[in-house]
N, C-alpha and C positions, 0 to 999 in steps of 0.2 A: 508767628505774628498774624493777627487778624487782618484779612485783606483790606487795605485802605480804600480800595476802589469801591467796596460795598458801602462804606461810610459816605463816600462822595456821591454815590448813586441814590442814597436813601431818599425816599419820597415822603412828602407831607401827606397827612390823611386826606386833605382836599384833592391832591393829585391822584391818590389811589381811587377816589370815588369817581373821578372823571373816567379812569380806566374801567371801573366797574360797569359803566354804561355800555361800553363796547363788549365787555365780557358777557354781561347778562343778555345783550342783544344776540350774540352768537348762540348762547345757551337757549334762547327762545326759539331759534331756528332748528336746532338739532332734534327736538322731539318730532317736529313735522318731517324732518329728513328720515328719521328712523321709521316713522309710520309709513311714509311713501315707499321706503325700501321693503318693509314687511308686505305691503300690499301689492307692489308691482314687480319688484326685483327678486325677492326671496323665492317665489314660486318657480322662477326660471332656473334657479340653481346652476347658473353657468358662470364662466370666468368673470364676466362683467359684474354680475351680482356680487360675487365674492370680493372683487376690487372695491365696489361701492361700499360694501359693509366695512371693509378694512379702512376705507377712507373716513367713514363716519366715526368709527371707533378711535382712529388716530387723531381726528380733530378734537374729539372729546378728551382724550388723554392730554393733548397739548393745552386744552382749555383748563384742565385741572392744574397743570403745572403753572400756567400763567396766573390762575386765580390765587394759588398759594404764594407765588412770588409777589404778586401785587398786594395781597393782604399783609405779607411780611414787610412791605414797603421796600423791597429789594435788599433789605438788610435784616436777616433773620435774628441776628444778635440783639438788635435794638428792640424788636417786638417780643421775642421769645426768651430773652435772657435779661435785658437791662431794665425794662420799664414795668411799672405796676400802675394801677389806677388808685391813687391815694384817696380820692373822693369816695369810691365804692368800698374800699377796704375799711374806711372809718366806720361805715355802717355794718358791713357783713363780717369783717374780721374782729374789730373792736367789740361790737355789741354781742357777737357770739361768744367771744372769749370772756367777757365780763357780764354775761347775761344775768348771773345771780345778783350782781350789784346794780345793774342798770335796768333790767326788765325791758319793757317796751317804751318807757317814758323818760328815761334818765340820761340818754346819750348826749343831747345837745346842752343841757345845763352843765354836764360834767366836762365836756370839751371846752366850753366857754370858760369855765372856772380854771381848767388846766392852762388854757392860753393866757388868762389874766395872771396867774401865779408865776408863769415863766416870763412875763413881760410880753404884752400883746405883740403878735407877730406882724400885724399890719397897722399902719398909722391911721388909715381911714376905716373905722368900724361902722357897720350899719347901726342905725339907732335902736334896733331891736333884733331879737331872734325868736323863732317860732318854737314853742314848747307844746306839750300835750299832757293831758290827764285823762281820767276815766270818762270824762264827758265830751271833750272835743279838743281841737287845737286852739291855741291862743298865743298872743305875742307878749314878749317880756321886754321891757325897757332895759337897755344895757346899763344905764346909769343906776337904775334902781336895783338891778341884780348885783352890781358891783358893791353896793352898800348892804346887801342882805346877808349878814353874817350867819344868821340862823339857817338859811338855805345852804350856804357853803358848808356849815357844820354837818348838816344831814347828808350831803353828798360824800364828804370825807368819811363820815361814820359808816356809811354803807360799805365802803371798801376796807376800812381799817387803815392804819398808818402805812404799813408795808404795801398793801394792795393799792392805795392811792398813789404812792410813789411809782409803782410799776405801771399803773394805768397812764399816768402822766408821761412816763418814759415812752410807752408805746405810741401814744397820740402825738407827742412832740416829734418822735422819729418820723411818723407818717407826714406830719404837717411841715416839718422843717428840714428833715434829713433825707427826703426823697424827692425826686423830680415829679412835678405834677400839680402841687398846690400853688395857688396864686391868690391875689386879692379878690378876683372875681369868683374863684372857686369857693373861697371862704364865705363870701357874701351869699352866693347861691345856696351853699349847704345850709346856712342858718335860717333859710326860709323854706327848706325842703320839708318833707313829711316824716323824716326820721326812719327808724328801723321797723320793718313789719314782717320779718322772716317768721315762718311758721314754727311753733315749738317743736314739732317733729324734726324739722330741719336743724334747729338749734341742738336738739338731742344728739345728733350725729356730728354736727359741725363744731360744737364747743370743745370736745376732747382734742380734735385736730388743731383748733386755734390755740388751745392751751399748750399743746406740745411743740408748736412752732414759734420761735422767737420772732419778734417783729422784723428783725434784721434779715430773716430768711423767709419772709412772708411770700416772696415770689414762688416758693415751692408749692404753696397751696393753690396758686393759679394754674398749675399744670393738671390739677384734678379735673377742671373743666375740659381741658384738651383730651384727657384720658376718657372721660365720659363720652365725648363726641366721637372719639376714635372707636370705642366699643359700639356705639350706635351705627357708625358707618360700616363696621365689620359685620354686625348683625344684618344690616341691609344688604350687604354683598352676599351673605349666606342665604338670605330669604328670597331676594329678588334678582340677584346677579350683579356683576361688576359694573354694567352700564348704569344701573339705577344708583349704585353706591357712588359712582363718580359724579352723576348729576346732583346727588345730594351734597357732595363736597363743594361743587361749584355754587350751589344755592347758599350754603352756609357762609361762603367766603365772599359772595357778591351781594348778599341781602342788605337792604337798608336797616333791617332790624338787628344786624350784628355789628353795626358801626360803633355801638357802645353797649356794654363794655367790651373792649378788645379781648379776644381769646388769650388766656394766660395772664391777664392783668388783674383779674378779680378772683373772688373766692365763692364757689358754689352758685354761679349765675347761669349755668347751662345744664345742670343735672336733671331738672324737670323735663326739659325738651328731649334730652337724650333718652330718658326713660320712656317717653311717649313713642319715640321712633323705635326703640327696642321692642316695646309692646306690640306695635304693628307688625314688625318682623316675626316675633314669636308666634303671634296668632296666625300669620300667613303659613308658618311651618307646623301648625297644629299644637303648639305648646300653650294651651289656653290658661292653665293655672299660673304659669310663670308670666304670661302676658298680663293677666289680671293683677298679679302682684306688682308688676312694673307700673301699671296705671295707679295702683293703690299707693305706691311709694311716691310717685309724682304728685298725686293728690295730697298726700300728707305734707309734702314740701311746699306746694303752692295753692292748694284747694281747687282752683278753677279746672285743672285737668280732669276732674270728675265728669265734666260734660262730654269727654271723649267716649264715655260709655252710653251716651244717648242712643246712637244708632244701634248697637248691639241690644240695648234694653228694649227699644221699640220692636226690633225684629223678634226677639225672644217672646215678648208679650203677644205680638201678632200671631206667631206660630202657635202659642199655647191657647189663646182665646178664640181665634178665628179658624185656624187650621187644625186645632185639637191635637197638637203633638208637642212634646217637650224637647227642646233643643239642649241636650245634655252638655254640649260643648260650651254654650253660652252660660249655662249654670256653673260650669267649671271656671269660666272666666270671672263670673261674679264672686265665686268662692275665693279665688285668688286675690281679687280686689279687696274684699272685706276682711279677709284674713290678714293681709299686710297692713291695712288701715288700722284694724283693731290692735295688732301687735305694736305698732309704732305709738299709737295713742296710749296704750297701756304703759309703755315706757315713759311717755311724757308725764302721765299721772303719777307714776312712781317717783320720777326725778324732780319734777317741778310743781306737782299738784294739779288737780283738774281745773283749777281756776285759770291756769296758763292758756288753755285752749279757748276758754270764754273771753279772756282779755284780748287774745289775738283776733278773734272774730269781730269783736267790738272795734278794735283798732282798724281792721280791714274795712269794715262798713263805713267808718268815719272817713277813711282815706278815699272812698269811692263815691261819696255823695256829690251831687251836682255842684254844690258850693265849693268843693275842693278839687274840681277838675282842673288839670294843668294843660299846658300847651302840648305836652307829649302824649296825652291820652288818645286812645283809639277805640273804635267800636261802631256799631250801627248808629248809636246815638250821636256820635260825632259826624258820621257820614250825612245823616239827614239834616243836621243842624248847619252844615256848611253849604252856603248858597253861592259859592263861586267868588267870594271876596278876594281881592288881590292886594289889599293894603293893610291887612291885619297881621301883626307880627306874633301876638301872643293871645292866649285865651283870656277873654275879658268877661265882665259881668253880663254884658248883652248876650253873649253866646252861652254862658252858663244858664241864664234865665231861659233862653230858647231851648236848651236841652231839657230843662226841667218841665217846661210847658208842653213840649212835644211828646212827653212820656204818655200822655192820655191816649194818643192814637198809635204812637210808635211801639209801645210795649205789646198791645194786642196783635199788631201786625207782625212783630218779631216772633211771638208765640205761634201764630198761624203758620209762618214760614218754617219754624222748627218742626211743627207737626207734619207739614208737607214733606220736609226732609225725611222724617221717620217713615212716612209712607213709601217714599222713594227707595229707602234703604232696606225695606222689609224683605226684599229678594236680592239684595246685593251680597257679595261675598263678605264673610265675617271681617276680614282685615280691612275691607273698604268701608264697612259700617263704622269701624273703630277709627280709621284715619280721618273720616269726615267730621270728627268732633270739633274741628276748627270752626265750622259754620255756626253751630249754636253758641260757641264761645264769642264769636264776632257779633252775633245778633242780640245776645242777651246781656253782655257784660262790657265794661270799659276797662282797658288796661293800657299801660304805657307801651309805646310802639315797639320797644325792644322785646316784649313778650310775644310779638307776632312772628318771631322765629319759629313758633309752633306750626307755622305753615309747612314746616319740614315733613310732617306726617303726610301731607298731601303730595309732596314731591315723591316720597317713597311709594305711595299708592299709584300715582299716575305713571311714574317711571317704571314701575314693575310690569306693565303690560302696554307697550307702545304699539301693539297691533290694533288697539282700539282708538278710534278717532276721538272719543271723549277724553281719553288720557293724554293723547298727543296735544290736543287743543288746550286742555286744562293746564298741563305743565307749561306749555308755551305762554299761556296767559299769566301764570305765576311769575315767570321770568320777566315778562313785559312789565309787570308791576314794579319789579326792581329797577328796570331801565328807567321808568318814569320817576320813581322816587329819588334815585341817585342823580338824575338829571335836574330835578327841581332843587335838590340840595346844593348843587354847584352852579345853577344858573344865577347870574348876577342880579336878576330882578326878583328872585324868590329865595335866595340862599338863607336868609335870616328870618323868613316868614314861616315859622313852624306850623301855624294854623293852616296855611295852604298845603303844606306837606301832608298833614294829618287829614285834611279834607279830601285830597286826591287818593290817599291810601284808603280812606273809608269808602269813597265812591267805587274804587276798583275792587275792593274786597266785597262790596255789596253786589257788584256786577257778577263777580265770580260765584258768589253764594247763590244768587238767583238762577244763574245759568246751570250750575251743577244740580240744584234742586230740581229744576225742570228736566234735566237730562236723566237723572236717576228715576224720576217719575215715569218718563217715557220708557225707560228700560224695564221698569217693574211691571209693565202690562203683561209680560209673558212670564210664566213660571220658569225657574232655572232648571238646568239639566240635572243638578244634584238636589237632594231633598231640602237642604237648608241654605242653598246659595253657595255652599262650599267655601273653601279657603285656598283651593289649589290655583 
């Protein structure tokens, strides 16, 4: 029988985030502790030094255990066996499984029709839902849609009779047969921006979704856990056990992993796992495989391509200024383009080349200033936030501010990205790759949960805590998590997402500027190895 005490001890997510403040605070101190040990105690090589080292490692191990227990809400069955995120699965499971019928624009009309045919689940319906076509998003009146028999017929015809019944069964099971859906969830979903998964991701996800019945959809959630487990394993292989444990603590205390919960969704952490794996592979000299990992991550989410900015600038600098070809970085690029071409060839064969074009258009529409949401993050959000304490959600005033500031913000961001390239031209190859977060932050806006990609920085910094730059950088990354988790749970700011995103933007900007300056300072001297090395 399952221990009843675990059910009684189960924490609410809000409670776990209070605990995360303390866990992340301890994690912020540990890099400084390891740095001080390397600098002052390790050279002595005496009994006291060994005891101090064992104490630091024991503290880290206990922190890992506490982070896992807290993330599991003290009841592993609830998180890792019982629950799924029905909101996210409606997008990533349903739309992947029925991509041939739904494409990028058909999900919301189809689920609204399915809900109507089964008898509306909720008494209070929003007056409209958001739909999309090739041009842009637009709102559809519920009453008008209910009377539009021609539109209903087109939806059913896309599936066929048997396919429509199966789709309805799958959706109704998620909406009504599983815990998680509510009136507010339904209302929020119908004004969301729909499905925007890359066709390369769909190419691999669709067969899996088709093979797993909706009643067993939880099984697909374990793929994310497996991806991250492999990433942690590669980090341990490339950088050591201390770095891998610091990475686990980051993943389980980060504000960016508060949603979707690990094992509750389908294909939500593959891209970041691949980037972490790529950094480890490059550290160990596996450049072709590292490039392939970045290529697959890019095919799945597009933006990971900017992680190659540092290696690309470094390779170009060595070729044009130092007059030498860095064959390792050429191999990295070959692995990247080889994987990207292979996956896109598969997309063209399966869905046609227009699928890639449609996805790009969909992505650009999703990221325009007019469509910015309260969950978006980036340099644009950071400079637009002016310390307001009474704004709950992104509004038209802030959207207009983001749009107008682009005149000076974009040149500044490009200038900072160029400075980063100069700083990384003599960095180690895996460091140049890991720092891809900085141009991502400076040049793009993305939902806060994509900021889990800071994990590549954790691997880089944690891999060599003998350097003050790495100790302070990693400590600062954990301090960001302390701040964001505290803001999320503070009574005065818990519902004010604009404040959370503003602070996250400010802190990421401070980190980015600080690291750009530090790498520029380090680049004054030529490295001991010809290309900066990866050792």
